[in-house]
N, C-alpha and C positions, 0 to 999 in steps of 0.2 A: 380416630379412622383407623380400619386395619385392610391390609388389600395388596398391593405389590410393595408397598412401603408403608413402616408405622407416623400417622402423624396423629398427634396431643397438640389439643388448644384449650385454652383458657377465656372463661366468658369476664365480661367484668359489665358492670354493671351501669345500668343506662335507665336511670328513675324506676320502674317495676316490670321494663326488660333486661334483659343480657344480652352485649355483643361477641359476637364474637371476630375477630382479627387476625390475621398474618400480614407481613410486609411482605413484599416484593421478594426481599433477599433470602428469604424461608421458604414463600413458595418456589421458587423456580429449581430449588432440587426436588420437590416433587414429584414423584415418579406415577404420570400416567396414568390410567385404569381404573376400574372401578373398584369403590371400596365399601366396607359395610359402615358405618358407626353408630353411636349410641351418646345421644346427649345424658348428660345426667346432673341432678341439682343435689347439692350439699349447704344444711348449714352450721355446718363443724361437727354435729353429732351423728345426724342418717343423710342416706346416699339414696336417693330416690332415682330411680332409671325413668328421664322424661318420654324422651322416642327412641326406637332403633329403624334401620332401615339401611338403604345403598345409594349413593352417590357415585358420579363419575368425575373423575380428573383429568379434564383436557390438556394435550399437551398444549405446548407455547407454539405459540405459530411463528412466532418472530424465528425462534428454532429453528424451525421445521426445515429439511429441503423442499427444491422447487418440485421434484417427482413424487412426495407425500398425494397418497388418496384420504381426503380428509372423512369421506362418506363411513356412514356409520353401517354393521350388518344391514339393516333394514334397507336400508337406502341402497345399500350394493346388490343384494337379493333382488332387489324391485325391477332394477335396472337390467339385471340380470335377464331377469324374464321378460320381461317387455323386450329384449332385444333378438332372444329367441321368437319369438311371439311375432316382429314384423320379421324377422328372417324368416317365419315358416311360412307365411304370403306367397314365396314364390317356391317351393318345398311340395309338393303334388303325394308322395309314395309317406305314408304312416310306416311301413319298416322294408329294408330290402337287406338281399345276403347277396354275399361274393363269397364263389368256393366255401369256404369251412366258419366265414365270419358271418354273424347278422349285426341288425342295430334296429332297435325298435324306439321310435321317435317319442316322448312322451304326447300323450291325447291331447288337443285342444282346449277342453275343456277343462281338462287337470289344468293345463297351466293358467288360464281364463282365474280359475277358484285361487292356486295361487295367486296368482296375481290381485286380486280382491280381496284375497286377506293380507299380502304384504301393504297397498294402500290404507286399508283401514290402520293397520300398526302405524305407517306413518302419520296418518292425521292421530291417534292418540297421540304419538311422542310429540307433535308440535301444539297441541292442545295442553301438555301437559307441562311442556318446556317452557309455556309464561310467565308460570307461578314465581319463579325464583327463590333462591334459599333453600335450603336441606326440607322444608316442607311448613304448616302453619305455623302458626306462632302457639305455644302450650303455656298457661301458668299455672305456677306450682309454688305452696305456701306450704311451710312450716310451721306445728303449731307448738 
Protein backbone atom coordinates (compact mmCIF):
# COMPACT_ATOMS: atom_id res chain seq x y z
CA UNK A 1 0.00 0.00 0.00
CA UNK A 2 1.15 3.51 -0.68
CA UNK A 3 -0.07 6.61 1.08
CA UNK A 4 1.36 8.52 4.00
CA UNK A 5 3.61 5.52 4.48
CA UNK A 6 4.78 2.49 2.53
CA UNK A 7 3.29 -0.86 3.58
CA UNK A 8 4.13 -4.14 1.87
CA UNK A 9 2.38 -7.36 2.88
CA UNK A 10 2.81 -10.91 1.64
CA UNK A 11 -0.02 -13.41 1.81
CA UNK A 12 0.09 -17.02 2.93
CA UNK A 13 -1.77 -19.82 1.23
CA UNK A 14 -4.93 -20.98 3.01
CA UNK A 15 -6.38 -23.76 0.87
CA UNK A 16 -7.60 -22.17 -2.36
CA UNK A 17 -7.37 -18.71 -0.78
CA UNK A 18 -4.62 -16.47 0.50
CA UNK A 19 -4.66 -14.61 3.79
CA UNK A 20 -2.87 -11.42 4.83
CA UNK A 21 -1.67 -10.99 8.39
CA UNK A 22 0.21 -8.18 10.09
CA UNK A 23 1.27 -8.39 13.72
CA UNK A 24 0.29 -5.63 16.14
CA UNK A 25 3.99 -4.88 16.65
CA UNK A 26 4.16 -3.91 12.94
CA UNK A 27 0.79 -2.15 12.57
CA UNK A 28 1.43 0.15 15.55
CA UNK A 29 3.92 2.05 13.36
CA UNK A 30 1.58 2.41 10.37
CA UNK A 31 0.73 6.06 9.69
CA UNK A 32 -3.06 6.62 9.70
CA UNK A 33 -4.55 7.95 6.47
CA UNK A 34 -5.73 7.04 2.99
CA UNK A 35 -3.76 4.49 0.99
CA UNK A 36 -3.87 3.02 -2.50
CA UNK A 37 -3.43 -0.73 -2.69
CA UNK A 38 -2.68 -3.23 -5.40
CA UNK A 39 -3.14 -6.97 -4.91
CA UNK A 40 -0.92 -9.03 -7.15
CA UNK A 41 -0.66 -12.79 -7.58
CA UNK A 42 2.41 -14.58 -8.85
CA UNK A 43 3.20 -18.15 -9.81
CA UNK A 44 6.93 -17.45 -9.60
CA UNK A 45 7.16 -16.45 -13.26
CA UNK A 46 4.15 -14.30 -14.12
CA UNK A 47 2.60 -11.54 -12.01
CA UNK A 48 -1.07 -10.64 -12.36
CA UNK A 49 -2.76 -7.59 -10.81
CA UNK A 50 -5.88 -8.96 -9.14
CA UNK A 51 -7.38 -5.81 -7.64
CA UNK A 52 -6.56 -2.17 -7.04
CA UNK A 53 -8.34 0.33 -4.85
CA UNK A 54 -8.18 2.56 -1.83
CA UNK A 55 -8.44 1.90 1.87
CA UNK A 56 -8.08 3.90 5.05
CA UNK A 57 -5.92 3.08 8.04
CA UNK A 58 -7.59 4.46 11.15
CA UNK A 59 -5.62 5.84 14.08
CA UNK A 60 -5.09 3.64 17.14
CA UNK A 61 -7.81 4.79 19.54
CA UNK A 62 -5.76 3.68 22.55
CA UNK A 63 -2.99 6.09 21.56
CA UNK A 64 -5.22 9.12 20.85
CA UNK A 65 -5.75 11.91 23.32
CA UNK A 66 -9.08 12.80 24.88
CA UNK A 67 -9.65 15.86 22.66
CA UNK A 68 -9.46 13.93 19.35
CA UNK A 69 -12.42 14.44 17.00
CA UNK A 70 -12.84 11.04 15.38
CA UNK A 71 -15.60 12.06 12.98
CA UNK A 72 -14.78 11.76 9.30
CA UNK A 73 -15.30 14.57 6.76
CA UNK A 74 -18.87 13.59 5.88
CA UNK A 75 -19.98 13.49 9.52
CA UNK A 76 -18.26 16.82 10.33
CA UNK A 77 -19.87 18.62 7.39
CA UNK A 78 -23.29 17.10 8.08
CA UNK A 79 -23.09 18.13 11.75
CA UNK A 80 -22.04 21.67 10.76
CA UNK A 81 -24.85 22.05 8.20
CA UNK A 82 -27.44 20.75 10.67
CA UNK A 83 -26.15 23.20 13.33
CA UNK A 84 -26.57 26.09 10.88
CA UNK A 85 -30.11 24.93 10.07
CA UNK A 86 -30.98 24.73 13.77
CA UNK A 87 -29.56 28.19 14.47
CA UNK A 88 -31.28 29.63 11.42
CA UNK A 89 -34.67 28.91 12.96
CA UNK A 90 -34.16 31.89 15.28
CA UNK A 91 -32.79 34.31 12.63
CA UNK A 92 -35.23 36.13 10.36
CA UNK A 93 -33.00 38.15 8.04
CA UNK A 94 -31.37 36.59 4.97
CA UNK A 95 -28.78 39.36 4.73
CA UNK A 96 -27.79 42.60 6.40
CA UNK A 97 -25.33 45.45 6.01
CA UNK A 98 -23.54 47.55 8.62
CA UNK A 99 -21.47 50.46 7.30
CA UNK A 100 -19.41 49.01 4.43
CA UNK A 101 -19.74 45.39 5.51
CA UNK A 102 -22.48 43.03 4.47
CA UNK A 103 -23.42 39.45 5.26
CA UNK A 104 -25.56 37.14 3.15
CA UNK A 105 -26.67 33.85 4.58
CA UNK A 106 -26.88 30.65 2.58
CA UNK A 107 -30.53 30.21 1.53
CA UNK A 108 -32.43 27.61 3.58
CA UNK A 109 -33.33 25.50 0.53
CA UNK A 110 -29.60 25.28 -0.32
CA UNK A 111 -28.79 24.19 3.24
CA UNK A 112 -31.52 21.54 3.13
CA UNK A 113 -30.24 20.26 -0.22
CA UNK A 114 -26.69 20.11 1.17
CA UNK A 115 -27.91 18.31 4.31
CA UNK A 116 -29.77 15.72 2.22
CA UNK A 117 -26.70 15.13 0.04
CA UNK A 118 -24.44 14.52 3.05
CA UNK A 119 -27.07 12.35 4.75
CA UNK A 120 -27.17 10.17 1.62
CA UNK A 121 -23.37 9.99 1.55
CA UNK A 122 -23.31 8.98 5.22
CA UNK A 123 -25.92 6.26 4.58
CA UNK A 124 -23.81 4.96 1.70
CA UNK A 125 -20.71 4.88 3.94
CA UNK A 126 -22.58 2.95 6.61
CA UNK A 127 -23.84 0.38 4.09
CA UNK A 128 -20.40 0.00 2.50
CA UNK A 129 -18.65 -0.26 5.84
CA UNK A 130 -20.27 -3.59 6.72
CA UNK A 131 -18.43 -5.80 4.27
CA UNK A 132 -14.97 -5.71 5.87
CA UNK A 133 -11.63 -6.51 4.29
CA UNK A 134 -10.23 -4.86 1.20
CA UNK A 135 -12.99 -6.05 -1.08
CA UNK A 136 -14.65 -9.12 -2.53
CA UNK A 137 -12.90 -12.45 -2.79
CA UNK A 138 -11.22 -12.81 -6.17
CA UNK A 139 -9.86 -16.12 -7.41
CA UNK A 140 -6.81 -16.32 -9.67
CA UNK A 141 -5.45 -19.38 -11.45
CA UNK A 142 -2.20 -19.66 -13.40
CA UNK A 143 -1.95 -22.08 -16.30
